[in-house]
C-alpha positions as CSV (number, residue, x, y, z in Angstrom):
1,X,50.4,-190.5,-27.7
2,X,51.3,-192.6,-24.7
3,X,50.4,-194.3,-21.6
4,X,51.4,-194.9,-18.7
5,X,49.6,-197.1,-15.6
6,X,50.8,-197.4,-12.1
7,X,49.3,-199.8,-9.5
8,X,49.7,-198.4,-5.7
9,X,50.2,-201.3,-3.3
10,X,50.0,-199.4,0.3
11,X,52.7,-197.0,-0.1
12,X,55.0,-198.5,-2.6
13,X,54.6,-198.4,-6.4
14,X,54.6,-202.0,-7.8
15,X,55.2,-201.6,-11.5
16,X,55.6,-198.7,-14.2
17,X,54.8,-199.7,-17.8
18,X,55.3,-197.9,-20.9
19,X,52.4,-198.9,-23.1
20,X,51.1,-197.4,-26.8
21,X,47.9,-195.4,-26.4
22,X,44.5,-197.1,-25.9
23,X,40.7,-196.4,-26.2
24,X,39.0,-195.5,-22.5
25,X,36.4,-198.2,-23.2
26,X,36.5,-201.4,-24.9
27,X,34.4,-201.8,-27.6
28,X,33.1,-205.4,-27.0
29,X,29.7,-204.0,-26.6
30,X,29.6,-201.9,-29.6
31,X,27.4,-202.5,-33.0
32,X,29.5,-203.7,-35.7
33,X,29.2,-204.0,-39.3
34,X,27.4,-207.1,-40.9
35,X,30.9,-208.4,-42.5
36,X,32.3,-208.8,-39.3
37,X,31.9,-212.6,-37.9
38,X,31.5,-214.1,-34.5
39,X,34.2,-216.9,-34.9
40,X,36.0,-215.6,-31.9
41,X,33.0,-216.0,-29.7
42,X,31.9,-219.2,-27.7
43,X,28.0,-218.6,-28.9
44,X,27.3,-221.3,-30.8
45,X,23.5,-220.7,-31.5
46,X,22.0,-219.0,-34.7
47,X,23.5,-215.7,-35.4
48,X,19.9,-214.3,-36.4
49,X,18.2,-214.2,-33.3
50,X,17.4,-211.2,-32.0
51,X,19.0,-209.4,-28.9
52,X,17.8,-206.7,-26.8
53,X,20.1,-204.1,-26.3
54,X,19.9,-200.3,-24.5
55,X,22.1,-197.9,-25.3
56,X,24.4,-196.0,-22.5
57,X,26.6,-192.8,-22.8
58,X,28.9,-193.5,-20.6
59,X,29.1,-190.3,-17.6
60,X,26.2,-189.2,-19.8
61,X,28.5,-188.0,-22.6
62,X,30.6,-189.0,-25.6
63,X,29.7,-192.3,-27.6
64,X,26.6,-194.6,-27.1
65,X,27.5,-198.1,-26.2
66,X,25.5,-200.8,-26.1
67,X,24.8,-203.0,-23.4
68,X,22.2,-206.1,-22.3
69,X,19.5,-204.7,-20.0
70,X,19.7,-207.9,-18.3
71,X,15.8,-208.1,-17.8
72,X,15.8,-204.5,-15.8
73,X,12.8,-202.2,-16.7
74,X,15.1,-199.3,-17.7
75,X,13.8,-196.4,-19.7
76,X,15.5,-193.6,-21.9
77,X,17.2,-191.3,-19.5
78,X,17.5,-193.4,-16.7
79,X,20.9,-193.7,-14.7
80,X,22.4,-196.8,-14.7
81,X,25.9,-198.5,-13.3
82,X,27.7,-200.9,-16.0
83,X,30.6,-202.8,-16.1
84,X,33.1,-202.0,-18.8
85,X,36.8,-203.2,-20.0
86,X,37.9,-200.3,-17.3
87,X,35.8,-201.0,-14.3
88,X,32.3,-200.1,-13.4
89,X,30.8,-196.4,-14.6
90,X,27.8,-194.5,-13.8
91,X,26.0,-193.9,-17.2
92,X,22.8,-192.6,-18.7
93,X,20.7,-194.3,-21.2
94,X,20.4,-192.5,-24.2
95,X,18.7,-195.3,-26.4
96,X,15.5,-197.0,-25.7
97,X,15.0,-201.0,-25.7
98,X,15.5,-202.3,-29.2
99,X,16.1,-205.7,-30.6
100,X,19.4,-206.7,-33.2
101,X,20.0,-209.3,-34.9
102,X,22.8,-211.0,-32.8
103,X,25.1,-211.3,-36.1
104,X,25.3,-207.1,-36.1
105,X,26.9,-207.7,-32.2
106,X,30.5,-208.1,-31.4
107,X,30.0,-210.4,-28.4
108,X,30.1,-210.8,-25.6
109,X,27.6,-208.1,-24.9
110,X,27.9,-206.7,-21.3
111,X,25.1,-206.4,-18.8
112,X,23.7,-203.3,-17.2
113,X,24.4,-204.3,-13.6
114,X,21.8,-202.3,-11.9
115,X,19.5,-198.5,-11.8
116,X,21.7,-196.5,-10.6
117,X,20.1,-195.6,-6.6
118,X,20.4,-192.2,-4.8
119,X,23.7,-193.2,-3.0
120,X,25.2,-194.2,-6.5
121,X,24.3,-190.6,-7.8
122,X,25.6,-189.0,-4.1
123,X,28.9,-191.5,-5.0
124,X,29.2,-189.6,-8.3
125,X,28.8,-186.0,-7.5
126,X,31.3,-186.5,-4.4
127,X,33.8,-188.2,-7.2
128,X,32.8,-185.1,-9.4
129,X,34.1,-182.8,-6.5
130,X,37.4,-184.8,-6.2
131,X,38.2,-184.5,-10.0
132,X,37.8,-180.4,-9.2
133,X,41.1,-180.9,-6.4
134,X,42.9,-183.7,-8.5
135,X,43.0,-181.2,-11.1
136,X,44.3,-178.4,-9.2
137,X,46.7,-181.0,-7.5
138,X,48.1,-182.4,-10.8
139,X,48.6,-178.8,-12.1
140,X,50.5,-178.0,-9.5
141,X,53.0,-180.6,-9.8
142,X,53.1,-180.2,-13.7
143,X,54.6,-176.7,-12.9
144,X,56.8,-178.3,-10.2
145,X,58.1,-180.6,-12.8
146,X,57.7,-177.7,-15.7
147,X,56.1,-180.2,-18.2
148,X,55.2,-178.3,-21.4
149,X,51.5,-180.0,-21.1
150,X,48.2,-178.6,-20.5
151,X,45.6,-180.4,-18.2
152,X,42.1,-180.6,-19.9
153,X,40.2,-183.0,-17.5
154,X,40.1,-185.6,-14.8
155,X,37.8,-188.5,-14.4
156,X,38.0,-190.7,-11.3
157,X,36.1,-193.9,-12.1
158,X,32.9,-194.8,-10.5
159,X,34.5,-197.5,-8.3
160,X,37.5,-195.4,-7.4
161,X,40.5,-197.8,-8.7
162,X,41.6,-194.9,-11.2
163,X,42.0,-191.4,-11.9
164,X,42.5,-190.5,-16.0
165,X,44.1,-187.0,-16.5
166,X,43.5,-185.7,-20.1
167,X,46.2,-183.2,-21.4
168,X,47.3,-181.9,-24.7
169,X,51.0,-181.2,-25.6
170,X,52.5,-180.6,-28.8
171,X,55.0,-183.8,-28.5
172,X,55.9,-186.5,-26.7
173,X,55.9,-185.7,-23.0
174,X,58.3,-187.5,-20.3
175,X,55.7,-187.8,-17.3
176,X,56.5,-190.7,-15.3
177,X,58.1,-188.5,-12.8
178,X,54.7,-186.8,-12.4
179,X,52.7,-190.1,-12.6
180,X,54.7,-191.5,-9.7
181,X,54.4,-188.3,-7.6
182,X,50.5,-188.3,-8.4
183,X,50.1,-191.9,-7.5
184,X,51.7,-191.4,-4.1
185,X,49.4,-188.8,-3.6
186,X,45.9,-190.2,-4.6
187,X,47.0,-193.9,-3.8
188,X,45.4,-195.3,-6.8
189,X,45.9,-196.1,-10.3
190,X,47.2,-193.0,-12.2
191,X,46.5,-192.9,-16.5
192,X,47.8,-189.9,-18.3
193,X,46.3,-189.7,-21.7
194,X,47.3,-187.3,-24.3
195,X,44.3,-186.0,-26.2
196,X,44.0,-183.5,-29.6
197,X,42.6,-180.3,-29.8
198,X,39.2,-181.3,-31.1
199,X,39.0,-183.9,-28.2
200,X,39.9,-180.9,-26.0
201,X,36.9,-178.9,-27.2
202,X,34.7,-181.6,-27.0
203,X,35.4,-182.2,-23.1
204,X,35.5,-178.7,-22.1
205,X,32.4,-177.4,-24.6
206,X,31.2,-174.3,-25.7
207,X,29.3,-171.9,-28.0
208,X,30.3,-172.0,-32.0
209,X,30.3,-169.4,-34.1
210,X,26.6,-170.2,-35.1
211,X,25.6,-169.4,-31.6
212,X,24.9,-172.8,-30.4
213,X,26.4,-175.4,-28.4
214,X,29.4,-177.4,-30.2
215,X,28.4,-180.1,-32.4
216,X,31.1,-182.3,-30.9
217,X,30.0,-181.6,-27.2
218,X,26.1,-182.7,-28.1
219,X,25.8,-184.9,-30.9
220,X,29.0,-185.9,-32.8
221,X,30.1,-189.4,-32.3
222,X,33.2,-189.5,-34.5
223,X,35.7,-186.9,-35.9
224,X,35.7,-187.2,-39.6
225,X,38.3,-185.3,-41.9
226,X,37.2,-181.9,-42.9
227,X,39.5,-180.5,-46.1
228,X,39.4,-177.1,-46.8
229,X,37.6,-178.0,-50.5
230,X,34.2,-178.1,-48.9
231,X,34.5,-174.8,-47.8
232,X,34.9,-173.7,-51.5
233,X,31.9,-176.2,-52.3
234,X,29.8,-174.2,-50.1
235,X,31.2,-171.0,-51.5
236,X,32.4,-169.8,-47.9
237,X,34.9,-167.1,-47.3
238,X,38.4,-168.4,-46.7
239,X,38.8,-166.3,-43.7
240,X,40.3,-168.8,-41.2
241,X,38.6,-166.9,-38.2
242,X,35.2,-167.8,-39.9
243,X,35.5,-171.5,-41.0
244,X,37.6,-172.3,-37.8
245,X,36.0,-174.0,-34.6
246,X,37.3,-173.1,-31.1
247,X,39.4,-176.0,-31.7
248,X,41.1,-174.0,-34.2
249,X,40.7,-176.4,-36.6
250,X,38.0,-176.6,-39.6
251,X,34.1,-176.2,-38.7
252,X,32.7,-180.0,-38.2
253,X,29.7,-178.5,-39.8
254,X,31.3,-178.1,-43.0
255,X,31.2,-181.8,-43.5
256,X,27.8,-182.8,-42.3
257,X,26.3,-180.0,-44.1
258,X,27.9,-180.3,-47.0
259,X,25.6,-182.5,-48.9
260,X,22.5,-180.3,-48.1
261,X,24.1,-177.0,-48.8
262,X,25.5,-178.1,-52.0
263,X,22.3,-179.1,-53.4
264,X,20.6,-176.0,-52.2
265,X,23.1,-173.9,-54.3
266,X,22.6,-176.2,-57.4
267,X,18.9,-175.7,-56.8
268,X,19.2,-171.7,-56.7
269,X,21.7,-171.7,-59.6
270,X,18.9,-173.5,-61.7
271,X,16.3,-171.5,-61.0
272,X,18.4,-168.3,-61.7
273,X,19.1,-170.1,-64.9
274,X,15.6,-170.8,-65.6
275,X,14.2,-167.1,-64.9
276,X,16.8,-165.4,-67.0
277,X,16.3,-167.8,-69.7
278,X,12.3,-166.6,-69.0
279,X,13.6,-163.0,-69.2
280,X,15.9,-163.2,-72.5
281,X,12.4,-164.9,-74.0
282,X,10.1,-162.1,-73.0
283,X,12.4,-159.4,-74.5
284,X,12.5,-161.3,-77.9
């Protein structure tokens, strides 16, 4: 995967820098495991102190990140403006206020800046419309440069300082000319981020073979490895069309349903053996 970011100052391009792919949002406000220390933080108080946090889904989807409510009267479902490592973003509160030990947090915990106003919501909707236009323009430029890549989505940061384009491709793509072109068109920072097919399905959404909305688009936070052994353990057909999701990979539900289904299979087998033993006893 690759990343290119370009700063545009008026009509000129300041720099072009190839970097390694990195996360969209810093994990400085996520809860970490208890075995991680706080040596890199400036806080000198008691790590057992309780800290109030709030869970927020940026743009209302994906992972839940944790912020300090900063004394604001925040309720579940509220739209809020937060400061992330990538700048200001609009998010939706997904977890109610709760207190956790300071030792379980990776500090510093970022604050919720404010509750989203009607103007903030209108600006967000305006950006959503601009994202659709940006996708059309970017697809036309991709065709112009004959690049073997498929554009999935575009996100305009809430403060309008950067546009991120998400795409899939079979291999590494040299898109430096494309980025320069897009930067001159939109006159802002441009990021092209290569994603996998499972990420694509999560962003696009849809209905799974079970008839429900895709797990990756609703509640799944991380993609865990899924092996064919899980399908065999659950006595499922080895037909790829029946055990694969819209992304073409093995169904995510094979993983988190594995334990429950195997337990049910064992219980059914035990009951069947007990019934057979009782039948043989009656025959005698």
